[in-house]
C-alpha positions as CSV (number, residue, x, y, z in Angstrom):
1,G,25.0,88.9,-38.7
2,I,21.4,89.7,-40.1
3,N,19.9,92.8,-39.1
4,A,17.3,92.9,-36.7
5,E,14.6,94.5,-39.0
6,Y,14.5,91.6,-41.4
7,G,13.1,89.7,-38.3
8,E,12.7,85.9,-38.2
9,G,12.3,85.4,-41.8
10,Q,16.0,86.4,-42.6
11,I,17.1,84.3,-39.3
12,R,15.4,81.0,-41.2
13,A,16.8,81.9,-44.5
14,M,20.6,81.9,-42.9
15,E,19.5,78.7,-41.1
16,A,18.8,77.2,-44.8
17,L,22.2,78.8,-45.9
18,S,23.7,76.7,-43.3
19,K,22.6,73.3,-45.1
20,L,24.8,74.0,-48.3
21,G,27.5,71.6,-47.0
22,S,24.9,68.8,-46.8
23,K,24.0,65.8,-49.1
24,D,20.5,66.3,-49.4
25,F,20.5,70.2,-50.0
26,E,18.5,71.2,-52.8
27,L,19.1,74.6,-54.3
28,L,15.7,75.3,-56.3
29,P,13.4,74.6,-53.1
30,W,15.8,76.9,-51.0
31,V,15.8,80.0,-53.7
32,N,11.8,79.5,-54.1
33,H,11.5,79.8,-50.5
34,L,13.8,83.1,-50.2
35,L,11.9,84.7,-52.9
36,D,8.2,83.4,-51.2
37,H,9.8,85.3,-47.9
38,G,11.1,88.4,-49.7
39,A,7.7,88.8,-50.9
40,T,6.4,90.0,-47.5
41,Q,9.1,92.4,-46.6
42,E,8.9,96.2,-47.5
43,S,11.9,96.0,-50.2
44,L,12.6,92.7,-51.9
45,D,15.6,94.0,-53.7
46,G,17.1,95.0,-50.3
47,Y,16.4,91.5,-49.0
48,L,18.2,89.9,-52.0
49,S,21.1,92.3,-52.1
50,T,21.6,91.1,-48.5
51,I,21.2,87.7,-49.3
52,V,23.6,87.8,-52.1
53,M,26.3,89.9,-50.1
54,K,26.4,86.9,-47.4
55,L,26.7,84.3,-49.9
56,Q,29.6,86.2,-51.1
57,L,31.4,86.7,-47.9
58,L,30.7,82.8,-46.9
59,G,32.3,81.8,-50.2
60,Q,35.7,84.4,-49.9
61,E,35.8,82.6,-46.3
62,V,35.6,79.1,-47.6
63,S,38.0,79.7,-50.2
64,G,40.6,81.3,-47.6
65,T,40.5,78.3,-45.4
66,L,41.1,75.9,-48.3
67,E,44.0,77.8,-49.6
68,K,45.2,78.0,-45.9
69,N,44.8,73.9,-45.5
70,A,46.0,73.1,-49.0
71,G,49.3,74.9,-47.9
72,Q,49.8,73.6,-44.9
73,L,49.5,70.0,-46.7
74,Q,51.8,70.6,-49.5
75,Q,54.6,71.5,-46.6
76,A,53.4,68.1,-44.8
77,L,53.8,65.8,-47.8
78,P,57.6,65.4,-48.0
79,R,58.1,64.8,-44.4
80,C,55.5,61.8,-44.2
81,A,57.0,60.3,-47.6
82,R,60.1,60.3,-46.0
83,E,58.8,58.7,-42.3
84,I,56.9,55.8,-44.6
85,G,60.3,55.1,-46.4
86,G,62.1,54.7,-42.5
87,T,59.4,52.5,-41.3
88,K,59.7,50.1,-44.4
89,R,63.3,49.6,-44.0
90,E,62.9,49.2,-40.3
91,L,60.3,46.4,-40.9
92,K,62.7,44.7,-43.6
93,G,65.4,44.8,-40.9
94,L,63.1,43.4,-38.1
95,Q,61.9,40.3,-40.7
96,S,65.6,39.5,-41.3
97,A,66.3,39.3,-37.2
98,V,63.4,37.0,-36.5
99,A,64.4,34.8,-39.6
100,G,67.8,34.6,-37.6
101,V,66.0,33.8,-34.3
102,E,64.1,31.0,-35.9
103,E,67.5,29.4,-37.5
104,R,69.5,29.6,-34.0
105,L,66.3,28.2,-32.3
106,E,66.1,25.4,-34.3
107,R,69.8,24.4,-33.8
108,M,69.3,24.9,-30.4
109,E,66.8,22.2,-30.4
110,G,69.0,19.9,-32.1
111,D,71.5,20.5,-29.5
112,T,69.1,19.7,-26.5
113,V,67.7,16.5,-28.0
114,E,71.1,15.4,-27.8
115,T,71.8,16.3,-24.6
116,S,68.9,14.9,-23.2
117,N,69.4,11.5,-24.7
118,A,72.7,11.9,-23.1
119,L,71.4,12.6,-19.4
120,A,68.6,9.7,-19.9
121,E,71.3,7.3,-20.6
122,L,73.6,8.4,-17.4
123,D,70.5,8.3,-15.5
124,R,69.9,4.4,-16.6
125,V,73.4,3.8,-15.8
126,R,73.1,5.5,-12.3
127,G,70.0,3.6,-11.6
128,R,71.6,0.0,-12.5
129,I,74.5,1.1,-10.2
130,G,72.0,1.9,-7.4
131,E,70.0,-1.3,-8.0
132,A,73.4,-3.4,-7.7
133,A,74.3,-1.2,-4.6
134,E,71.1,-2.3,-3.0
135,T,71.3,-5.8,-4.2
136,L,74.5,-6.2,-2.9
137,R,73.4,-4.4,0.7
138,H,70.5,-6.8,0.8
139,A,72.8,-9.8,0.1
140,E,75.3,-8.8,2.6
141,R,72.2,-8.2,5.2
142,L,70.7,-11.7,4.5
143,L,73.9,-13.5,5.0
144,A,74.4,-12.0,8.2
145,A,71.1,-12.6,9.4
146,Q,71.3,-16.2,8.4
147,Q,74.5,-16.6,10.4
148,R,72.4,-15.2,13.1
149,V,69.5,-17.3,12.9
150,E,70.4,-20.1,15.4
151,S,71.9,-18.1,18.0
152,V,68.9,-15.6,17.9
153,F,66.7,-18.5,18.1
154,K,68.7,-20.1,21.4
155,S,67.8,-16.7,23.0
156,N,63.9,-17.6,23.1
157,E,63.3,-13.9,22.4
158,A,60.3,-14.4,20.2
159,L,60.4,-10.5,19.3
160,V,63.6,-10.6,18.3
161,I,63.5,-13.5,16.4
162,A,60.7,-11.7,14.7
163,E,62.5,-8.7,13.8
164,L,65.2,-10.9,12.1
165,L,63.3,-12.7,10.0
166,D,61.3,-9.8,9.0
167,S,64.3,-8.2,8.1
168,M,65.1,-11.2,6.1
169,Q,61.8,-11.3,4.2
170,E,62.8,-7.8,2.8
171,S,66.0,-9.0,1.9
172,V,64.7,-12.1,-0.1
173,G,62.0,-10.1,-1.7
174,Q,65.0,-8.1,-3.3
175,L,66.7,-11.2,-4.1
176,E,64.2,-13.1,-5.7
177,G,65.7,-14.5,-9.0
178,V,69.4,-14.4,-7.8
179,P,70.7,-18.4,-8.2
180,E,73.1,-17.7,-5.1
181,F,69.8,-16.9,-2.7
182,G,67.4,-19.6,-4.5
183,R,66.8,-21.4,-0.7
184,A,66.7,-18.3,1.2
185,R,62.7,-18.1,1.2
186,Q,62.2,-21.6,2.0
187,Q,64.7,-20.8,5.1
188,L,62.7,-18.2,6.0
189,A,59.4,-20.1,6.2
190,D,61.1,-22.9,8.1
191,G,62.1,-19.8,10.4
192,R,58.5,-18.8,10.7
193,D,57.3,-22.5,11.5
194,R,59.8,-22.6,14.0
195,L,58.8,-19.3,15.5
196,A,55.2,-20.3,15.2
197,M,55.7,-23.5,17.1
198,M,57.4,-21.2,20.0
199,V,55.0,-18.6,20.0
200,G,51.6,-20.7,20.6
201,P,52.6,-21.6,24.5
202,L,54.0,-18.3,25.1
203,I,50.8,-16.6,23.8
204,E,48.7,-19.4,26.2
205,T,51.0,-18.4,29.1
206,A,50.6,-14.8,28.8
207,L,46.9,-14.9,28.2
208,S,46.3,-17.3,31.6
209,E,48.6,-15.4,33.7
210,R,47.1,-12.0,32.1
211,Q,50.9,-10.3,31.5
212,P,49.6,-7.5,28.8
213,Q,53.2,-6.4,27.9
214,E,54.2,-10.1,26.8
215,L,50.8,-10.2,24.9
216,A,51.5,-7.1,23.0
217,D,54.9,-8.1,22.1
218,L,53.3,-11.7,20.9
219,V,50.7,-9.8,19.0
220,L,53.5,-7.8,17.2
221,V,55.3,-11.0,16.5
222,C,52.3,-12.7,14.9
223,R,52.0,-9.5,12.6
224,K,55.6,-9.6,11.9
225,M,55.3,-13.3,11.0
226,E,52.0,-12.3,8.9
227,R,50.1,-14.7,10.8
228,P,47.6,-12.7,12.8
229,E,45.6,-15.8,12.8
230,L,48.1,-17.6,15.1
231,F,47.2,-14.9,18.0
232,E,43.7,-14.9,17.0
233,S,43.0,-18.7,17.1
234,Q,45.1,-18.9,20.6
235,Y,42.9,-15.8,21.9
236,T,39.5,-17.4,21.0
237,S,40.3,-20.9,22.1
238,H,41.6,-19.3,25.8
239,G,38.2,-17.3,25.6
240,V,35.8,-20.5,24.7
241,V,37.4,-22.6,27.6
242,H,36.9,-19.4,30.0
243,V,33.2,-19.0,29.1
244,T,32.8,-22.4,29.0
245,G,34.2,-23.0,32.4
246,L,31.7,-20.5,33.9
247,S,28.7,-22.8,32.8
248,Q,29.6,-25.4,35.0
249,G,27.2,-26.7,37.3
250,V,24.2,-26.1,35.1
251,E,23.4,-29.9,34.9
252,Q,23.0,-29.9,38.8
253,L,20.0,-27.6,38.8
254,E,16.8,-29.2,39.6
255,T,14.0,-26.4,38.7
256,H,13.2,-23.9,36.1
257,D,13.4,-21.4,38.8
258,Q,16.9,-22.2,39.7
259,L,17.7,-22.3,36.1
260,V,16.6,-18.7,35.5
261,Q,18.5,-17.5,38.5
262,W,21.6,-19.5,37.6
263,L,21.3,-18.1,34.2
264,A,21.4,-14.2,35.5
265,Q,24.5,-15.1,37.5
266,F,26.3,-16.9,34.4
267,Y,25.2,-13.7,32.6
268,D,26.7,-11.3,34.8
269,K,29.6,-13.4,34.9
270,V,30.2,-13.3,31.2
271,L,29.4,-9.5,31.3
272,A,32.3,-8.7,34.1
273,W,34.9,-11.1,32.1
274,T,33.9,-9.2,28.7
275,K,34.3,-5.7,29.9
276,Q,37.7,-6.8,31.6
277,E,38.9,-8.6,28.4
278,L,38.0,-5.3,26.2
279,Q,39.9,-2.9,28.1
280,S,42.8,-5.0,28.3
281,G,42.4,-5.5,24.6
282,R,42.1,-2.2,23.7
283,L,45.7,-1.6,25.3
284,T,47.2,-4.5,23.8
285,F,45.7,-5.0,20.3
286,P,43.6,-1.9,19.8
287,D,42.7,-2.3,16.4
288,E,41.2,-6.1,16.8
289,A,40.2,-5.9,20.3
290,S,36.3,-5.4,19.9
291,A,36.0,-7.8,16.8
292,L,38.1,-10.5,18.1
293,L,36.4,-10.4,21.7
294,Q,32.8,-10.8,20.1
295,S,33.8,-13.3,18.0
296,T,35.3,-15.2,21.0
297,L,32.2,-14.6,22.9
298,S,30.1,-16.0,19.7
299,R,31.8,-19.3,19.8
300,G,31.8,-19.4,23.3
301,L,28.2,-18.9,24.0
302,L,27.5,-21.3,20.9
303,S,29.6,-23.7,22.7
304,C,27.4,-23.5,25.6
305,A,23.9,-23.6,23.9
306,P,23.7,-27.5,23.7
307,K,24.2,-27.8,27.2
308,F,21.8,-24.9,28.0
309,G,19.0,-25.6,25.7
310,G,18.9,-29.2,27.0
311,Q,18.7,-28.1,30.4
312,M,16.0,-25.8,30.0
313,K,13.8,-28.6,28.1
314,K,14.6,-30.8,30.9
315,L,13.4,-28.4,33.7
316,M,10.5,-26.7,31.7
317,P,7.5,-27.5,33.9
318,V,4.9,-29.7,32.5
319,E,1.8,-28.4,34.1
320,A,-0.6,-26.0,32.4
321,P,0.6,-23.8,29.5
322,A,0.4,-20.4,31.1
323,V,3.0,-21.8,33.5
324,Q,5.1,-22.9,31.0
325,L,4.8,-19.3,29.1
326,S,5.7,-17.8,32.2
327,A,8.7,-19.7,32.7
328,I,9.9,-19.0,29.0
329,A,9.0,-15.4,29.5
330,A,11.3,-15.4,32.5
331,V,14.6,-16.9,30.4
332,V,13.9,-14.4,27.5
333,T,13.8,-11.4,29.9
334,V,17.3,-12.7,31.2
335,V,18.5,-13.3,27.8
336,S,17.4,-9.9,26.6
337,H,18.9,-7.9,29.8
338,F,22.2,-9.7,28.7
339,L,22.0,-8.6,25.1
340,S,21.2,-5.1,26.2
341,A,24.3,-4.5,28.6
342,L,26.4,-6.6,25.7
343,G,25.0,-3.5,23.5
344,Q,26.1,-0.8,25.8
345,I,29.6,-2.3,26.2
346,F,30.4,-2.6,22.4
347,E,28.2,0.4,21.3
348,E,28.4,0.9,17.6
349,E,31.1,-2.1,17.2
350,W,27.9,-4.4,17.6
351,D,28.1,-7.7,15.9
352,Q,24.9,-9.5,15.1
353,N,26.3,-12.9,15.1
354,L,27.0,-12.2,18.7
355,S,23.5,-11.4,19.1
356,A,22.6,-14.8,17.4
357,A,24.8,-17.0,19.6
358,A,22.9,-15.7,22.7
359,C,19.7,-16.3,21.3
360,E,20.7,-19.9,20.5
361,P,19.6,-21.4,23.9
362,L,15.8,-20.0,23.0
363,T,15.2,-21.4,19.9
364,P,13.4,-24.1,21.1
365,H,11.3,-21.9,23.0
366,W,10.5,-19.6,20.4
367,E,9.2,-22.6,18.2
368,S,7.0,-23.9,21.2
369,Y,5.5,-20.6,22.0
370,G,2.9,-20.5,19.4
371,G,1.8,-24.4,20.4
372,L,1.5,-23.4,23.9
373,E,-0.4,-20.3,23.1
374,Q,-2.8,-22.0,21.1
375,Q,-3.3,-25.1,23.9
376,L,-4.3,-21.9,26.3
377,L,-6.6,-20.1,24.4
378,L,-8.5,-23.1,23.1
379,A,-9.0,-24.3,26.9
380,A,-10.2,-20.7,27.7
381,A,-12.6,-21.0,24.4
382,Q,-14.1,-24.7,25.4
383,T,-13.5,-25.3,29.2
384,W,-16.1,-23.3,30.5
385,A,-18.9,-25.3,28.6
386,I,-20.0,-27.7,31.1
387,A,-23.1,-29.3,31.4
388,P,-25.6,-26.8,32.8
389,T,-27.5,-27.4,36.2
390,T,-30.5,-26.2,34.2
391,P,-30.6,-25.6,30.2
392,T,-32.0,-22.1,31.2
393,D,-28.4,-21.2,32.5
394,V,-27.0,-21.5,29.3
395,P,-27.1,-17.6,28.3
396,R,-25.9,-17.1,32.0
397,M,-22.9,-19.2,31.5
398,I,-22.0,-17.8,27.9
399,E,-22.0,-14.2,29.4
400,E,-20.1,-15.2,32.4
401,S,-17.4,-17.0,30.0
402,M,-17.0,-13.7,27.9
403,T,-14.5,-11.6,30.5
404,P,-12.5,-14.8,31.1
405,F,-11.8,-15.6,27.3
406,F,-11.3,-12.1,26.4
407,D,-8.8,-11.2,29.2
408,A,-7.2,-14.6,27.9
409,C,-6.9,-13.0,24.3
410,S,-5.5,-9.5,25.8
411,S,-2.8,-11.6,28.1
412,A,-1.4,-13.6,25.0
413,V,-0.9,-10.3,23.3
414,E,0.9,-9.3,26.4
415,R,2.8,-12.6,26.3
416,C,3.8,-12.2,22.6
417,I,5.2,-9.0,23.3
418,A,7.0,-10.1,26.2
419,V,8.3,-13.1,25.1
420,T,8.8,-12.4,21.4
421,G,8.5,-8.6,20.8
422,G,5.7,-8.7,18.6
423,S,7.9,-11.1,16.2
424,E,4.9,-13.7,16.5
425,A,2.4,-10.9,15.9
426,A,1.2,-12.9,12.4
427,E,1.1,-16.5,14.1
428,L,-0.5,-14.8,17.2
429,V,-3.3,-13.4,15.2
430,N,-4.0,-16.7,13.5
431,I,-4.2,-18.4,17.1
432,L,-6.5,-15.6,18.2
433,N,-8.9,-15.7,14.8
434,H,-8.9,-19.7,15.9
435,A,-9.4,-19.6,19.3
436,I,-12.3,-17.1,18.5
437,D,-13.9,-19.7,15.9
438,R,-13.8,-22.0,18.4
439,Y,-15.3,-20.3,21.3
440,A,-18.3,-19.4,18.8
441,D,-18.6,-23.1,17.9
442,T,-18.9,-23.6,21.6
443,I,-21.5,-21.1,22.1
444,E,-23.5,-22.1,19.1
445,N,-23.3,-25.9,20.0
446,M,-24.7,-25.0,23.6
447,V,-27.3,-23.3,22.7
448,R,-28.4,-25.7,19.7
449,S,-28.1,-28.6,22.0
450,V,-30.8,-26.6,24.1
451,C,-32.9,-25.8,21.4
452,G,-33.0,-29.2,20.1
453,S,-33.8,-31.2,23.4
454,E,-37.3,-31.7,25.0
455,L,-37.1,-28.5,27.1
456,E,-40.8,-26.8,27.3
457,L,-41.2,-24.2,24.0
458,W,-41.0,-21.0,26.0
459,S,-38.1,-21.9,27.9
460,R,-36.2,-22.7,24.6
461,L,-37.4,-19.4,23.1
462,Q,-35.9,-17.7,26.2
463,V,-32.6,-19.6,26.2
464,V,-32.1,-18.8,22.4
465,L,-33.3,-15.2,22.7
466,V,-31.0,-14.3,25.6
467,S,-28.3,-16.0,23.9
468,I,-28.7,-13.5,20.7
469,G,-28.3,-10.6,23.0
470,V,-25.3,-12.3,24.6
471,C,-24.0,-12.7,21.3
472,K,-23.9,-9.1,20.8
473,G,-22.4,-8.8,23.9
474,V,-19.4,-11.0,22.5
475,H,-19.2,-9.2,19.1
476,K,-18.6,-5.5,21.0
477,K,-16.0,-7.4,23.0
478,L,-14.1,-8.7,20.1
479,H,-14.0,-5.0,18.4
480,A,-12.7,-3.9,21.5
481,T,-10.0,-6.4,21.6
482,D,-9.2,-5.8,18.1
483,L,-8.5,-2.4,18.7
484,L,-6.5,-3.0,21.8
485,L,-4.6,-5.3,19.9
486,R,-3.3,-3.4,17.0
487,A,-2.8,-0.6,19.4
488,Q,-0.4,-2.7,21.0
489,L,1.3,-4.3,18.1
490,K,1.6,-1.7,15.5
491,P,4.5,0.3,17.1
492,R,6.3,-2.9,17.7
493,V,5.9,-4.5,14.4
494,E,7.0,-1.2,12.8
495,S,9.8,-1.1,14.9
496,L,11.1,-4.5,13.7
497,L,10.6,-4.1,10.2
498,E,12.6,-1.2,10.2
499,S,15.1,-2.7,12.4
500,H,15.1,-5.1,9.5
501,S,15.3,-2.7,6.6
502,T,18.4,-1.2,8.0
503,D,21.7,-2.9,6.6
504,S,23.8,-3.2,9.5
505,P,21.7,-2.1,12.9
506,A,23.8,-1.0,15.7
507,T,22.2,-3.0,18.3
508,P,19.5,-5.6,16.8
509,G,19.0,-7.0,20.2
510,L,16.8,-10.1,20.9
511,R,13.7,-9.2,19.2
512,Y,15.6,-8.5,15.9
513,L,16.8,-12.2,16.1
514,Q,13.8,-13.8,16.9
515,L,12.5,-12.0,13.9
516,V,15.3,-13.1,11.8
517,Q,15.9,-16.8,12.8
518,T,12.0,-17.8,12.3
519,G,11.5,-18.3,8.8
520,G,9.1,-16.5,6.8
521,N,8.2,-14.4,9.8
522,L,9.5,-11.0,7.8
523,D,6.8,-11.6,5.0
524,R,3.6,-12.4,7.2
525,L,4.6,-9.5,9.3
526,R,4.7,-7.1,6.4
527,D,1.3,-8.6,5.2
528,L,-0.3,-8.0,8.9
529,H,0.7,-4.7,8.9
530,S,-0.1,-3.6,5.5
531,C,-3.8,-5.2,5.6
532,S,-4.6,-4.7,9.2
533,L,-2.4,-2.6,11.6
534,S,-1.2,0.5,9.0
535,S,-5.2,1.4,8.4
536,S,-7.2,2.9,11.3
537,T,-10.4,0.9,9.5
538,G,-8.4,-2.3,9.2
539,Q,-8.9,-5.5,11.4
540,A,-6.3,-7.6,12.6
541,L,-9.1,-10.4,13.8
542,R,-11.1,-10.0,10.7
543,A,-11.7,-13.8,10.7
544,G,-12.9,-13.9,14.0
545,V,-14.9,-11.1,13.7
546,T,-16.6,-12.5,10.5
547,R,-17.1,-15.8,12.6
548,V,-19.2,-13.8,15.4
549,R,-21.2,-12.2,13.0
550,A,-22.0,-15.8,11.5
551,L,-23.1,-16.6,15.1
552,M,-25.4,-14.2,15.5
553,E,-27.2,-14.9,12.3
554,G,-27.2,-18.4,13.3
555,M,-28.6,-17.9,16.5
556,D,-31.3,-15.6,14.7
557,A,-32.0,-18.5,12.5
558,L,-32.3,-20.9,15.5
559,A,-34.7,-18.4,17.1
560,T,-36.9,-18.4,14.1
561,T,-36.9,-22.0,13.9
562,V,-37.9,-22.6,17.5
563,M,-40.5,-19.5,17.0
564,F,-41.8,-21.3,14.0
565,G,-41.6,-24.9,15.1
566,T,-45.5,-24.6,16.5
567,I,-46.8,-23.2,13.3
568,K,-45.0,-25.6,11.4
569,T,-46.3,-28.5,13.3
570,S,-49.7,-27.5,12.9
571,L,-49.3,-26.8,9.3
572,D,-47.7,-30.1,8.5
573,K,-51.2,-31.7,9.1
574,F,-52.9,-29.4,6.8
575,T,-52.7,-31.3,3.7
576,Q,-53.8,-34.8,5.6
577,M,-57.3,-33.2,6.7
578,S,-60.4,-34.5,5.2
579,A,-62.2,-31.2,5.4
580,W,-60.9,-29.8,2.0
581,T,-62.4,-32.7,0.1
582,Q,-65.5,-33.0,1.7
583,D,-68.4,-33.1,-0.9
584,D,-71.0,-30.4,-1.2
585,E,-74.7,-31.0,0.2
586,P,-77.1,-32.2,-2.7
587,G,-78.2,-29.4,-5.0
588,D,-75.6,-27.3,-4.1
589,A,-72.8,-28.5,-6.4
590,H,-74.0,-26.4,-9.1
591,A,-76.0,-23.9,-7.9
592,G,-73.4,-21.0,-8.2
593,I,-74.1,-19.8,-4.6
594,T,-71.6,-18.5,-2.3
595,L,-71.8,-19.3,1.2
596,P,-71.8,-17.1,3.7
597,S,-68.5,-16.6,5.4
598,F,-70.1,-17.2,9.1
599,S,-71.2,-20.9,8.0
600,C,-67.8,-21.7,8.6
601,S,-65.8,-21.5,11.9
602,P,-61.8,-21.9,11.8
603,L,-60.6,-25.0,12.6
604,E,-58.8,-26.4,15.4
605,Y,-55.1,-26.6,13.6
606,I,-55.5,-22.8,12.7
607,T,-56.7,-21.5,15.8
608,A,-54.0,-23.2,17.6
609,I,-51.4,-20.8,15.6
610,G,-53.8,-17.8,15.9
611,E,-53.6,-18.0,19.6
612,Y,-49.6,-19.1,19.7
613,L,-49.2,-15.8,17.6
614,L,-51.2,-13.7,20.0
615,M,-49.2,-15.3,23.0
616,L,-45.9,-14.8,21.4
617,P,-45.6,-11.0,21.8
618,Q,-45.7,-11.1,25.7
619,H,-42.7,-13.8,25.7
620,V,-40.5,-12.0,22.9
621,E,-40.7,-8.6,24.6
622,A,-39.3,-9.9,28.1
623,F,-36.0,-10.2,26.1
624,G,-35.9,-7.4,23.8
625,P,-33.6,-4.1,23.9
626,R,-34.7,-1.2,26.1
627,E,-32.3,1.0,25.5
628,K,-33.5,3.6,23.2
629,Q,-37.1,4.7,22.5
630,G,-39.4,2.4,20.9
631,E,-36.8,-0.5,20.0
632,L,-38.7,-2.8,22.1
633,D,-41.7,-2.4,19.8
634,T,-39.3,-2.7,16.9
635,F,-37.8,-5.9,18.4
636,V,-41.3,-7.6,18.5
637,H,-42.3,-6.2,15.6
638,K,-39.7,-7.5,13.4
639,W,-40.4,-11.2,14.8
640,L,-43.8,-11.3,14.1
641,S,-43.6,-9.8,10.8
642,K,-41.0,-12.4,9.9
643,L,-43.2,-15.5,11.4
644,A,-46.1,-14.1,9.8
645,R,-44.4,-14.0,6.2
646,M,-42.8,-17.7,6.5
647,T,-46.6,-18.6,8.0
648,A,-48.4,-16.8,5.0
649,D,-45.6,-18.6,2.8
650,M,-46.1,-22.3,4.0
651,Y,-49.6,-21.8,4.3
652,I,-50.1,-21.0,0.7
653,G,-47.5,-23.7,-0.6
654,Q,-49.5,-26.3,1.2
655,M,-52.5,-25.2,-0.1
656,L,-51.1,-25.4,-3.6
657,T,-50.2,-28.8,-2.9
658,L,-53.6,-30.4,-2.0
659,P,-54.9,-32.6,-4.9
660,R,-58.7,-31.4,-5.0
661,L,-60.5,-29.0,-2.7
662,S,-64.1,-29.0,-3.1
663,A,-66.8,-26.3,-2.5
664,L,-67.0,-26.7,1.0
665,G,-63.6,-27.3,1.6
666,S,-62.8,-23.7,-0.3
667,H,-65.1,-22.3,1.9
668,Q,-63.5,-23.7,5.1
669,L,-59.9,-22.9,4.1
670,A,-61.2,-19.2,3.6
671,A,-62.7,-19.1,6.7
672,D,-59.4,-20.2,8.1
673,M,-57.1,-18.2,6.1
674,Q,-59.5,-14.9,7.1
675,Y,-58.8,-15.9,10.8
676,L,-55.3,-15.7,10.5
677,V,-55.3,-12.3,8.5
678,N,-57.7,-11.1,11.6
679,V,-55.0,-12.2,14.2
680,L,-52.4,-10.5,12.0
681,K,-54.2,-6.9,12.0
682,A,-54.8,-7.3,15.7
683,L,-51.2,-7.8,16.2
684,A,-50.5,-4.8,13.6
685,I,-49.2,-6.8,11.0
686,E,-49.9,-6.4,7.5
687,P,-50.9,-9.6,6.1
688,H,-49.2,-11.0,3.1
689,P,-50.8,-9.9,-0.5
690,K,-50.8,-13.6,-1.5
691,L,-53.1,-14.4,1.3
692,V,-55.3,-11.8,0.5
693,Q,-55.5,-13.0,-2.8
694,S,-56.0,-16.5,-1.7
695,I,-59.2,-15.7,0.3
696,E,-60.5,-14.2,-2.5
697,A,-59.9,-17.0,-4.8
698,L,-61.6,-19.4,-2.6
699,Q,-64.6,-17.2,-1.9
700,A,-65.3,-16.9,-5.4
701,S,-68.4,-18.1,-7.2
702,Q,-68.7,-21.1,-9.3
703,T,-68.9,-18.7,-12.7
704,E,-66.0,-16.6,-11.5
705,L,-63.7,-19.9,-11.1
706,Q,-65.4,-21.1,-14.4
707,D,-64.2,-18.0,-16.3
708,S,-60.7,-18.2,-14.7
709,V,-60.5,-21.5,-16.3
710,N,-61.7,-20.1,-20.1
711,G,-59.7,-16.8,-19.7
712,S,-56.3,-16.4,-20.9
713,T,-55.3,-13.7,-18.2
714,S,-57.0,-15.4,-15.1
715,A,-55.5,-14.6,-11.8
716,Q,-53.0,-17.1,-10.3
717,F,-55.1,-18.3,-7.5
718,L,-58.5,-18.4,-9.2
719,K,-57.0,-20.9,-11.8
720,A,-55.3,-22.9,-9.2
721,I,-58.5,-23.1,-7.2
722,A,-60.9,-23.7,-10.1
723,L,-58.5,-26.6,-11.0
724,K,-58.4,-28.0,-7.9
725,R,-62.2,-27.8,-8.0
726,G,-62.4,-30.0,-11.3
727,L,-63.4,-27.0,-13.2
């Protein structure tokens, strides 16, 4: 070790000494480091001597280790050489053994192929022997069966005969192509034909006498004969006869009510027979029981349909459409109950063809439903419009007709659901829109007939103004009816569309069949649902609502015509009056002096208009709304403003058609127009600007009028008056 007196420097020197064996050791930096550190020691020579001694000791230790390891290696080398030689010899022996194994495997493979070929040939021979033995066995069985055929047929045991023919069938198939048995297949077919002729009556007897065990044996016989249709046809024919027999007596019915009761009893009998047959069939022929029974029922009901349909048509009431629709609804209820009961019996095995057969008698009723509904609604829309006792009763008659008409519409919706389950919803909407259109026509015609009569003006005005309010009530009622209709029809239409989208509904029922059997209904229902029922903002009765809006607009126009009639009559005389062309007094024609307005008084035609306008508010406000604050004033002001505009337009238009206008005529016309302006202002109506401009033009001086002719940008009315004055 290093003496402690050398301290940390010597320790670092020894650490550097330990790096002598590394690849990146550099001698010169190491020596310089030792000298640098030795310079700080007390004795540089002592420090270096110690380092040299350590190096010498380290060299001796390394030399000793090398000599020892070299000796050991020298001793081990001969033994390693011997072991390597032995390993090489063993490897050569192993290679020779593997080559021998490969040779033996190749010889064994050749022997295996020969053995396999021999075994395959033996197997083919054994197969041929087996086939020959099987053919001989079937030949023996077929010969024995052919010898027993006649004796077995004489026994009249159908099942035994079927089993014998079944065994012959197997043998005939195995002996196909053997010349000695060429006629065996024909003999087998002849035997089956004989058995089929025997089985038919036996099946009929078993069905008639309800012998389940015998019937089960006969079903097995038909299967063994590979003629299941033999039993199915016999069973179906027997069932159709039974169902048809249950329908006896329908021709003797005398009233539709009796027919409905009879149908209910008939369907109850059919249901009882169906339950009994299904229970028996599931024991006798379980695999085919449900399908065969439903097929039989379908044919039986279809055979009864013409008789039922004819009797229904014969006994259908000839009274009002409402009675006929009630009769149809009663029949539909009975059939619907029958279908529901059938659905419970057959459950998931339900056959849609059975529904179609049960609904067949209703087809004529479905076709007549729309026409009857339309007759009923059109009657509700029109029959109330009888001649009124007095013309002023018309608004009251319209108001009293609203409740019965819209009740008839609501009843039509309920009948559509009861009779068709919503399948005729699209047709109903068309019928309702048509009825609403006819109802609006009836209202409009009645009001127009009153307004066109010789009735006193204020009475006519009363009728039309009250009718406007009543028509608003019609509009509200119609909106409520539309909301109710959509609420009632939407779930049913959606249910119908959903049932149609299902490939094989379990129990589609009456409503589904009504939808399917009526051509085009499905597309119409989809359109109705997408356009009107699926949206909360849609309107099923959109056409009807549009027509009622047009009715209200027509009533407004009619009221305007009535109100404006007096004004129009007065203004129609305007152009024929001589006051407009009256010559000026001598000396005044070119004086250019404007006459004062007080020199002319309003003429009678304009005072009549003014007096009428002043009287109008008290008549109009009697029929205005009062529900909200200021609503009445707005109502009166609206009508007066409208009349003021129409009066100004016609007045100015008439003025512009005058061929000539004298100075005195101009001043008279200005006075008349000013009077009209004063009346309008008294009514708080702002005069039309063109009316004021006309007054200014009529009051213009000769010079102003002359300037307007000579100027290029003169006012319209100034130039017009100037031209009429001959300037």
